[in-house]
C-alpha atoms as a printed R data frame, in Angstrom:
    type eleno elety resid chain resno      x       y       z
1   ATOM     1    CA   MET     A     1 18.012 184.008 -50.982
2   ATOM     2    CA   THR     A     2 20.205 181.239 -49.812
3   ATOM     3    CA   GLU     A     3 21.445 180.999 -46.380
4   ATOM     4    CA   THR     A     4 24.743 179.375 -45.705
5   ATOM     5    CA   THR     A     5 25.537 178.023 -42.416
6   ATOM     6    CA   GLU     A     6 29.080 178.043 -41.331
7   ATOM     7    CA   ALA     A     7 30.133 175.223 -39.183
8   ATOM     8    CA   VAL     A     8 31.837 176.625 -36.257
9   ATOM     9    CA   SER     A     9 34.194 174.188 -34.788
10  ATOM    10    CA   VAL     A    10 34.815 174.643 -31.146
11  ATOM    11    CA   LYS     A    11 38.189 173.444 -30.113
12  ATOM    12    CA   THR     A    12 38.019 171.849 -26.749
13  ATOM    13    CA   PRO     A    13 41.196 171.843 -24.723
14  ATOM    14    CA   ARG     A    14 42.788 168.427 -24.292
15  ATOM    15    CA   ALA     A    15 42.765 167.200 -20.760
16  ATOM    16    CA   THR     A    16 46.248 167.167 -19.424
17  ATOM    17    CA   PRO     A    17 47.243 164.111 -17.410
18  ATOM    18    CA   GLN     A    18 47.209 164.656 -13.691
19  ATOM    19    CA   ARG     A    19 50.514 164.376 -12.040
20  ATOM    20    CA   ARG     A    20 50.951 161.901  -9.335
21  ATOM    21    CA   GLY     A    21 50.680 163.542  -5.997
22  ATOM    22    CA   THR     A    22 48.673 166.533  -7.181
23  ATOM    23    CA   SER     A    23 44.994 167.311  -6.876
24  ATOM    24    CA   PRO     A    24 42.731 168.292  -9.788
25  ATOM    25    CA   THR     A    25 43.119 171.930  -8.778
26  ATOM    26    CA   GLY     A    26 46.828 171.634  -9.147
27  ATOM    27    CA   SER     A    27 47.656 171.895  -5.486
28  ATOM    28    CA   SER     A    28 49.450 169.107  -3.654
29  ATOM    29    CA   PRO     A    29 47.273 167.175  -1.129
30  ATOM    30    CA   ARG     A    30 48.231 166.815   2.483
31  ATOM    31    CA   ARG     A    31 50.242 163.753   3.018
32  ATOM    32    CA   ARG     A    32 49.889 161.692   6.175
33  ATOM    33    CA   ARG     A    33 52.720 162.553   8.340
34  ATOM    34    CA   PRO     A    34 54.664 159.607   9.724
35  ATOM    35    CA   ARG     A    35 54.813 161.364  13.065
36  ATOM    36    CA   GLY     A    36 51.048 161.100  13.516
37  ATOM    37    CA   ARG     A    37 51.083 157.403  12.765
38  ATOM    38    CA   SER     A    38 53.954 156.839  15.160
39  ATOM    39    CA   LEU     A    39 52.106 158.764  17.852
40  ATOM    40    CA   ARG     A    40 49.059 156.538  17.462
41  ATOM    41    CA   ARG     A    41 51.212 153.454  17.761
42  ATOM    42    CA   ALA     A    42 52.950 154.808  20.830
43  ATOM    43    CA   THR     A    43 49.747 155.892  22.612
44  ATOM    44    CA   PRO     A    44 49.014 152.500  24.263
45  ATOM    45    CA   TRP     A    45 52.569 152.353  25.562
46  ATOM    46    CA   LEU     A    46 52.238 155.822  27.007
47  ATOM    47    CA   PHE     A    47 49.309 154.602  29.113
48  ATOM    48    CA   LEU     A    48 51.392 151.629  30.248
49  ATOM    49    CA   VAL     A    49 54.376 153.690  31.402
50  ATOM    50    CA   ALA     A    50 53.075 154.308  34.934
51  ATOM    51    CA   PRO     A    51 51.837 150.724  35.620
52  ATOM    52    CA   LEU     A    52 55.024 149.198  34.214
53  ATOM    53    CA   ALA     A    53 57.161 151.585  36.243
54  ATOM    54    CA   LEU     A    54 55.303 150.653  39.445
55  ATOM    55    CA   LEU     A    55 55.445 146.941  38.606
56  ATOM    56    CA   ILE     A    56 59.175 147.016  37.930
57  ATOM    57    CA   THR     A    57 59.961 149.228  40.932
58  ATOM    58    CA   PHE     A    58 57.929 147.360  43.547
59  ATOM    59    CA   THR     A    59 58.017 143.785  42.171
60  ATOM    60    CA   TYR     A    60 60.900 142.888  39.905
61  ATOM    61    CA   VAL     A    61 63.542 145.112  41.479
62  ATOM    62    CA   PRO     A    62 62.860 143.735  45.011
63  ATOM    63    CA   VAL     A    63 62.910 140.185  43.643
64  ATOM    64    CA   GLY     A    64 66.241 140.867  41.993
65  ATOM    65    CA   ASN     A    65 67.630 142.340  45.226
66  ATOM    66    CA   MET     A    66 66.323 139.357  47.183
67  ATOM    67    CA   LEU     A    67 68.069 136.991  44.780
68  ATOM    68    CA   TYR     A    68 71.297 138.947  45.203
69  ATOM    69    CA   TYR     A    69 71.048 139.026  49.002
70  ATOM    70    CA   SER     A    70 70.531 135.248  49.082
71  ATOM    71    CA   PHE     A    71 74.163 134.777  48.004
72  ATOM    72    CA   THR     A    72 75.533 137.044  50.747
73  ATOM    73    CA   ASP     A    73 75.763 137.092  54.543
74  ATOM    74    CA   TRP     A    74 74.126 140.509  54.859
75  ATOM    75    CA   ASP     A    75 72.542 141.241  58.220
76  ATOM    76    CA   GLY     A    76 70.128 143.866  56.903
77  ATOM    77    CA   ILE     A    77 71.897 146.770  58.601
78  ATOM    78    CA   SER     A    78 75.607 146.750  57.839
79  ATOM    79    CA   PRO     A    79 76.770 148.061  54.450
80  ATOM    80    CA   ASP     A    80 79.130 145.072  54.192
81  ATOM    81    CA   ARG     A    81 77.784 142.232  52.064
82  ATOM    82    CA   ASN     A    82 80.187 139.331  51.745
83  ATOM    83    CA   PHE     A    83 79.538 136.874  48.944
84  ATOM    84    CA   THR     A    84 78.991 133.366  50.338
85  ATOM    85    CA   GLY     A    85 77.888 131.476  47.235
86  ATOM    86    CA   MET     A    86 75.402 128.652  47.845
87  ATOM    87    CA   ASP     A    87 76.028 128.468  51.587
88  ATOM    88    CA   ASN     A    88 72.626 129.890  52.530
89  ATOM    89    CA   TYR     A    89 70.799 127.380  50.341
90  ATOM    90    CA   VAL     A    90 72.875 124.516  51.761
91  ATOM    91    CA   GLN     A    91 71.868 125.561  55.291
92  ATOM    92    CA   ILE     A    92 68.170 125.557  54.407
93  ATOM    93    CA   PHE     A    93 68.246 121.979  53.151
94  ATOM    94    CA   THR     A    94 70.717 120.584  55.706
95  ATOM    95    CA   ARG     A    95 69.521 122.189  58.950
96  ATOM    96    CA   PRO     A    96 66.402 120.299  60.102
97  ATOM    97    CA   GLU     A    97 65.031 123.193  62.145
98  ATOM    98    CA   LEU     A    98 64.876 125.354  59.013
99  ATOM    99    CA   PHE     A    99 63.197 122.872  56.694
100 ATOM   100    CA   ARG     A   100 60.944 121.197  59.273
101 ATOM   101    CA   VAL     A   101 58.460 124.064  59.200
102 ATOM   102    CA   PHE     A   102 57.324 122.922  55.764
103 ATOM   103    CA   PHE     A   103 55.445 120.073  57.442
104 ATOM   104    CA   VAL     A   104 53.171 122.598  59.152
105 ATOM   105    CA   SER     A   105 51.865 123.484  55.694
106 ATOM   106    CA   PHE     A   106 50.184 120.070  55.460
107 ATOM   107    CA   TYR     A   107 47.621 121.203  58.048
108 ATOM   108    CA   TYR     A   108 46.695 124.180  55.877
109 ATOM   109    CA   LEU     A   109 46.783 122.067  52.714
110 ATOM   110    CA   ALA     A   110 44.216 119.718  54.243
111 ATOM   111    CA   ALA     A   111 42.198 122.741  55.329
112 ATOM   112    CA   SER     A   112 42.319 124.053  51.749
113 ATOM   113    CA   ALA     A   113 40.889 120.771  50.465
114 ATOM   114    CA   VAL     A   114 38.076 121.010  53.017
115 ATOM   115    CA   GLN     A   115 37.234 124.591  52.114
116 ATOM   116    CA   ILE     A   116 37.201 123.781  48.378
117 ATOM   117    CA   VAL     A   117 34.717 120.957  48.987
118 ATOM   118    CA   ILE     A   118 32.514 123.148  51.204
119 ATOM   119    CA   ALA     A   119 32.637 126.069  48.768
120 ATOM   120    CA   LEU     A   120 31.815 123.849  45.803
121 ATOM   121    CA   TYR     A   121 28.872 122.312  47.639
122 ATOM   122    CA   PHE     A   122 27.315 125.631  48.651
123 ATOM   123    CA   ALA     A   123 28.009 127.207  45.243
124 ATOM   124    CA   THR     A   124 26.196 124.344  43.553
125 ATOM   125    CA   VAL     A   125 23.225 124.430  45.937
126 ATOM   126    CA   LEU     A   126 22.847 128.214  45.887
127 ATOM   127    CA   SER     A   127 23.092 128.400  42.106
128 ATOM   128    CA   PHE     A   128 19.592 126.898  41.912
129 ATOM   129    CA   ASP     A   129 16.385 128.584  42.955
130 ATOM   130    CA   LEU     A   130 16.371 128.541  46.751
131 ATOM   131    CA   ARG     A   131 14.681 130.663  49.385
132 ATOM   132    CA   PHE     A   132 17.003 133.171  51.111
133 ATOM   133    CA   ARG     A   133 19.876 132.208  48.835
134 ATOM   134    CA   ASN     A   134 21.149 135.805  48.673
135 ATOM   135    CA   LEU     A   135 21.322 135.854  52.466
136 ATOM   136    CA   PHE     A   136 23.362 132.648  52.491
137 ATOM   137    CA   LYS     A   137 25.672 134.044  49.820
138 ATOM   138    CA   GLY     A   138 26.408 137.067  51.966
139 ATOM   139    CA   LEU     A   139 26.972 134.961  55.077
140 ATOM   140    CA   LEU     A   140 29.460 132.727  53.271
141 ATOM   141    CA   PHE     A   141 31.422 135.559  51.694
142 ATOM   142    CA   PHE     A   142 31.411 137.885  54.710
143 ATOM   143    CA   PRO     A   143 34.383 136.286  56.586
144 ATOM   144    CA   TYR     A   144 36.678 136.943  53.636
145 ATOM   145    CA   LEU     A   145 35.963 140.677  53.901
146 ATOM   146    CA   ILE     A   146 37.204 140.886  57.495
147 ATOM   147    CA   ASN     A   147 40.791 141.890  58.130
148 ATOM   148    CA   GLY     A   148 43.066 138.963  58.956
149 ATOM   149    CA   VAL     A   149 44.462 140.657  62.057
150 ATOM   150    CA   ALA     A   150 40.952 141.167  63.444
151 ATOM   151    CA   ILE     A   151 40.132 137.524  62.735
152 ATOM   152    CA   GLY     A   152 43.272 136.462  64.567
153 ATOM   153    CA   PHE     A   153 42.336 138.403  67.692
154 ATOM   154    CA   VAL     A   154 38.727 137.207  67.626
155 ATOM   155    CA   PHE     A   155 39.697 133.531  67.429
156 ATOM   156    CA   LEU     A   156 42.463 134.031  69.954
157 ATOM   157    CA   TYR     A   157 39.747 134.663  72.545
158 ATOM   158    CA   PHE     A   158 37.626 131.936  70.972
159 ATOM   159    CA   PHE     A   159 40.246 129.230  71.660
160 ATOM   160    CA   GLN     A   160 41.620 130.459  74.987
161 ATOM   161    CA   ASP     A   161 40.997 128.565  78.250
162 ATOM   162    CA   GLY     A   162 37.419 129.155  79.341
163 ATOM   163    CA   GLY     A   163 36.707 130.988  76.124
164 ATOM   164    CA   THR     A   164 33.838 130.739  73.684
165 ATOM   165    CA   LEU     A   165 34.624 127.237  72.467
166 ATOM   166    CA   ASP     A   166 34.928 125.810  75.980
167 ATOM   167    CA   THR     A   167 31.672 127.510  76.957
168 ATOM   168    CA   VAL     A   168 29.796 126.036  74.009
169 ATOM   169    CA   LEU     A   169 31.213 122.553  74.683
170 ATOM   170    CA   SER     A   170 30.161 122.814  78.334
171 ATOM   171    CA   TRP     A   171 26.550 123.207  77.206
172 ATOM   172    CA   PHE     A   172 26.784 119.686  75.779
173 ATOM   173    CA   GLY     A   173 28.375 118.250  78.911
174 ATOM   174    CA   ARG     A   174 31.980 118.315  77.678
175 ATOM   175    CA   SER     A   175 34.737 120.131  79.527
176 ATOM   176    CA   PRO     A   176 38.118 119.825  77.752
177 ATOM   177    CA   ASP     A   177 41.053 119.840  80.141
178 ATOM   178    CA   HIS     A   178 43.719 120.994  77.672
179 ATOM   179    CA   ALA     A   179 44.512 124.283  75.952
180 ATOM   180    CA   TRP     A   180 43.537 124.368  72.286
181 ATOM   181    CA   LEU     A   181 46.655 126.345  71.404
182 ATOM   182    CA   GLY     A   182 48.895 124.567  73.911
183 ATOM   183    CA   ASP     A   183 50.316 121.673  71.842
184 ATOM   184    CA   PRO     A   184 51.348 121.520  68.169
185 ATOM   185    CA   ALA     A   185 48.636 119.106  66.980
186 ATOM   186    CA   SER     A   186 45.608 120.899  68.426
187 ATOM   187    CA   ALA     A   187 47.102 124.346  67.774
188 ATOM   188    CA   ASN     A   188 47.745 123.699  64.092
189 ATOM   189    CA   THR     A   189 44.348 122.047  63.712
190 ATOM   190    CA   SER     A   190 42.665 125.047  65.318
191 ATOM   191    CA   LEU     A   191 44.553 127.511  63.124
192 ATOM   192    CA   ALA     A   192 43.711 125.477  60.027
193 ATOM   193    CA   GLY     A   193 40.048 125.587  61.047
194 ATOM   194    CA   VAL     A   194 40.240 129.375  61.228
195 ATOM   195    CA   ALA     A   195 41.688 129.394  57.699
196 ATOM   196    CA   VAL     A   196 38.768 127.280  56.492
197 ATOM   197    CA   TRP     A   197 36.281 129.708  58.019
198 ATOM   198    CA   ARG     A   198 37.965 132.716  56.462
199 ATOM   199    CA   PHE     A   199 38.846 131.596  52.921
200 ATOM   200    CA   THR     A   200 35.831 129.454  52.050
201 ATOM   201    CA   GLY     A   201 34.051 132.589  50.825
202 ATOM   202    CA   LEU     A   202 36.708 133.292  48.199
203 ATOM   203    CA   ASN     A   203 36.407 129.853  46.622
204 ATOM   204    CA   PHE     A   204 32.629 130.072  46.948
205 ATOM   205    CA   VAL     A   205 32.493 133.273  44.877
206 ATOM   206    CA   LEU     A   206 34.794 131.827  42.223
207 ATOM   207    CA   PHE     A   207 32.720 128.667  41.884
208 ATOM   208    CA   LEU     A   208 29.411 130.519  41.980
209 ATOM   209    CA   GLY     A   209 30.449 132.865  39.179
210 ATOM   210    CA   ALA     A   210 31.579 129.942  37.036
211 ATOM   211    CA   ILE     A   211 28.386 127.984  37.648
212 ATOM   212    CA   GLN     A   212 26.119 130.934  36.895
213 ATOM   213    CA   SER     A   213 27.863 131.427  33.546
214 ATOM   214    CA   ILE     A   214 26.571 128.042  32.347
215 ATOM   215    CA   PRO     A   215 23.660 128.451  29.879
216 ATOM   216    CA   GLY     A   216 20.306 127.653  31.431
217 ATOM   217    CA   GLU     A   217 19.262 125.652  28.384
218 ATOM   218    CA   LEU     A   218 21.602 122.880  29.444
219 ATOM   219    CA   TYR     A   219 19.770 122.449  32.743
220 ATOM   220    CA   GLU     A   220 16.410 122.445  30.976
221 ATOM   221    CA   ALA     A   221 17.586 119.793  28.524
222 ATOM   222    CA   ALA     A   222 18.989 117.705  31.366
223 ATOM   223    CA   GLN     A   223 15.703 117.920  33.275
224 ATOM   224    CA   LEU     A   224 13.797 116.819  30.193
225 ATOM   225    CA   ASP     A   225 16.097 113.807  29.961
226 ATOM   226    CA   GLY     A   226 15.358 112.971  33.583
227 ATOM   227    CA   ALA     A   227 18.714 113.979  35.092
228 ATOM   228    CA   ASN     A   228 18.714 114.636  38.821
229 ATOM   229    CA   ARG     A   229 20.819 117.219  40.657
230 ATOM   230    CA   TRP     A   230 23.824 114.912  41.058
231 ATOM   231    CA   GLU     A   231 23.824 114.005  37.368
232 ATOM   232    CA   GLN     A   232 23.551 117.681  36.438
233 ATOM   233    CA   PHE     A   233 26.537 118.429  38.630
234 ATOM   234    CA   ARG     A   234 28.574 115.536  37.261
235 ATOM   235    CA   HIS     A   235 27.922 116.077  33.562
236 ATOM   236    CA   ILE     A   236 27.278 119.819  33.321
237 ATOM   237    CA   ILE     A   237 28.668 121.763  36.275
238 ATOM   238    CA   ALA     A   238 31.907 119.862  36.942
239 ATOM   239    CA   PRO     A   239 33.216 119.970  33.350
240 ATOM   240    CA   SER     A   240 32.252 123.637  33.001
241 ATOM   241    CA   ILE     A   241 34.096 124.868  36.092
242 ATOM   242    CA   ARG     A   242 37.252 122.802  35.541
243 ATOM   243    CA   PRO     A   243 39.462 125.873  34.799
244 ATOM   244    CA   VAL     A   244 38.208 127.657  37.940
245 ATOM   245    CA   LEU     A   245 38.700 124.501  39.991
246 ATOM   246    CA   SER     A   246 42.264 124.267  38.706
247 ATOM   247    CA   LEU     A   247 42.853 127.883  39.710
248 ATOM   248    CA   SER     A   248 41.482 127.200  43.194
249 ATOM   249    CA   VAL     A   249 43.850 124.255  43.613
250 ATOM   250    CA   ILE     A   250 46.837 126.430  42.663
251 ATOM   251    CA   LEU     A   251 45.730 129.141  45.103
252 ATOM   252    CA   ALA     A   252 45.215 126.535  47.816
253 ATOM   253    CA   ILE     A   253 48.697 125.043  47.435
254 ATOM   254    CA   SER     A   254 50.474 128.388  47.247
255 ATOM   255    CA   GLY     A   255 48.400 129.758  50.113
256 ATOM   256    CA   SER     A   256 49.130 126.777  52.362
257 ATOM   257    CA   LEU     A   257 52.862 127.314  51.833
258 ATOM   258    CA   ALA     A   258 52.685 131.061  52.460
259 ATOM   259    CA   VAL     A   259 50.457 131.224  55.567
260 ATOM   260    CA   PHE     A   260 51.457 134.083  57.831
261 ATOM   261    CA   GLU     A   261 48.986 136.435  59.469
262 ATOM   262    CA   ILE     A   262 46.661 134.050  61.357
263 ATOM   263    CA   PRO     A   263 49.381 131.966  63.122
264 ATOM   264    CA   TRP     A   264 51.499 135.084  63.640
265 ATOM   265    CA   ILE     A   265 48.694 136.944  65.431
266 ATOM   266    CA   MET     A   266 47.349 134.003  67.422
267 ATOM   267    CA   THR     A   267 50.524 132.181  68.480
268 ATOM   268    CA   GLY     A   268 53.494 134.117  67.115
269 ATOM   269    CA   GLY     A   269 54.827 130.837  65.742
270 ATOM   270    CA   ALA     A   270 55.049 129.218  69.184
271 ATOM   271    CA   THR     A   271 54.043 125.643  70.130
272 ATOM   272    CA   GLY     A   272 55.107 124.261  66.770
273 ATOM   273    CA   THR     A   273 52.887 126.540  64.676
274 ATOM   274    CA   SER     A   274 55.674 128.434  62.913
275 ATOM   275    CA   THR     A   275 55.251 128.433  59.146
276 ATOM   276    CA   PHE     A   276 57.941 128.949  56.537
277 ATOM   277    CA   VAL     A   277 57.021 132.618  56.125
278 ATOM   278    CA   ILE     A   278 57.064 133.240  59.890
279 ATOM   279    CA   GLN     A   279 60.477 131.609  60.105
280 ATOM   280    CA   THR     A   280 61.724 133.769  57.222
281 ATOM   281    CA   VAL     A   281 60.507 136.932  58.946
282 ATOM   282    CA   LYS     A   282 62.203 135.930  62.191
283 ATOM   283    CA   LEU     A   283 65.463 135.178  60.403
284 ATOM   284    CA   ALA     A   284 65.461 138.600  58.788
285 ATOM   285    CA   PHE     A   285 64.207 140.868  61.586
286 ATOM   286    CA   GLN     A   286 64.854 138.960  64.811
287 ATOM   287    CA   PHE     A   287 68.148 137.197  64.119
288 ATOM   288    CA   ASN     A   288 69.438 139.712  61.523
289 ATOM   289    CA   LYS     A   289 70.170 137.047  58.921
290 ATOM   290    CA   THR     A   290 68.789 138.778  55.862
291 ATOM   291    CA   GLY     A   291 70.898 136.727  53.464
292 ATOM   292    CA   LEU     A   292 69.598 133.443  54.865
293 ATOM   293    CA   ALA     A   293 66.030 134.784  54.939
294 ATOM   294    CA   SER     A   294 66.329 135.869  51.303
295 ATOM   295    CA   ALA     A   295 67.492 132.383  50.357
296 ATOM   296    CA   ALA     A   296 64.477 130.917  52.184
297 ATOM   297    CA   ALA     A   297 62.156 133.271  50.295
298 ATOM   298    CA   VAL     A   298 63.725 132.246  46.984
299 ATOM   299    CA   VAL     A   299 63.283 128.564  47.860
300 ATOM   300    CA   LEU     A   300 59.615 129.164  48.691
301 ATOM   301    CA   LEU     A   301 59.105 131.008  45.409
302 ATOM   302    CA   LEU     A   302 60.725 128.203  43.414
303 ATOM   303    CA   ILE     A   303 58.640 125.546  45.181
304 ATOM   304    CA   ILE     A   304 55.413 127.386  44.395
305 ATOM   305    CA   LEU     A   305 56.433 127.838  40.748
306 ATOM   306    CA   LEU     A   306 57.385 124.163  40.499
307 ATOM   307    CA   ILE     A   307 54.094 122.981  41.986
308 ATOM   308    CA   THR     A   308 52.164 125.302  39.674
309 ATOM   309    CA   TRP     A   309 54.057 123.981  36.644
310 ATOM   310    CA   ILE     A   310 53.456 120.364  37.646
311 ATOM   311    CA   GLN     A   311 49.768 121.040  38.202
312 ATOM   312    CA   ARG     A   312 49.497 122.703  34.799
313 ATOM   313    CA   ARG     A   313 51.172 119.740  33.150
314 ATOM   314    CA   LEU     A   314 48.965 117.185  34.895
315 ATOM   315    CA   VAL     A   315 45.714 119.139  34.501
316 ATOM   316    CA   PRO     A   316 46.044 121.380  31.430
317 ATOM   317    CA   ASP     A   317 43.472 124.045  30.714
318 ATOM   318    CA   GLU     A   318 41.142 122.705  28.057
319 ATOM   319    CA   LYS     A   319 38.408 124.610  26.328
320 ATOM   320    CA   VAL     A   320 35.068 123.330  27.524
321 ATOM   321    CA   ASP     A   321 32.275 123.323  24.974
322 ATOM   322    CA   LEU     A   322 29.089 121.841  26.291
323 ATOM   323    CA   VAL     A   323 26.703 123.285  23.709
């Protein structure tokens, strides 16, 4: 008995090529909708709508209006605004009583230099291990937290005749016979001293943060090489805080040109203590010369921008790499 085996050939179906854009099951996959991608791209701008709207409304629009008013004779009340061209700017630079107030800023510029030196000294000393250094940090920064109006009233009684300063000087056998706020020289010097007391804390915090960001290994290596504190400051601290020092100089120059609240509260701009900002406020709200006051504000803005540009050109920001 012979058995024959029949070969059964099984015909396998040929795989059909898959069409582009279709899945193996034959159904079309979900394509990424362009709208979803556009929404993701637009999301950051949606978060910026409110800040940009506030910035444009309360910064750039007022600056644009101020620039427009500077070419008119508007008094701030009347709807009539006559175009006067460059007449307001010519008055600022040709009338001595309008431009003379810039010289008062030199008192505050000198005070800014003093406060930078004091702040840099204390920031360097308190960056090292020292007893009660946190207490000294708080004492130095505390005046900057006080409201400027309150500081003005406090020092107004401090410098008045028979006030705190005269009482302290009498303990050492000195009795000044002149008012501290009675003549331009002593008044501006006194006001500049108040500015030093108030704003030293701001520079101190800036310098202290920059110094504490320096790696501690650099100090250890310097000590192993026999470097003293002065050499560590000269070769490690000073190069490291150069960008912050440059920022402090810009803030000092712009702040000395835009001093307002302390002389306004203490003297009201009398006895030769009027600054450019005080004069601008008086022109706008006391003499109703809003056009001229706007021109003065534009001049102040341009001077600050020019000084900042010159300072950036002379002392450019360079990347400091001490490691």
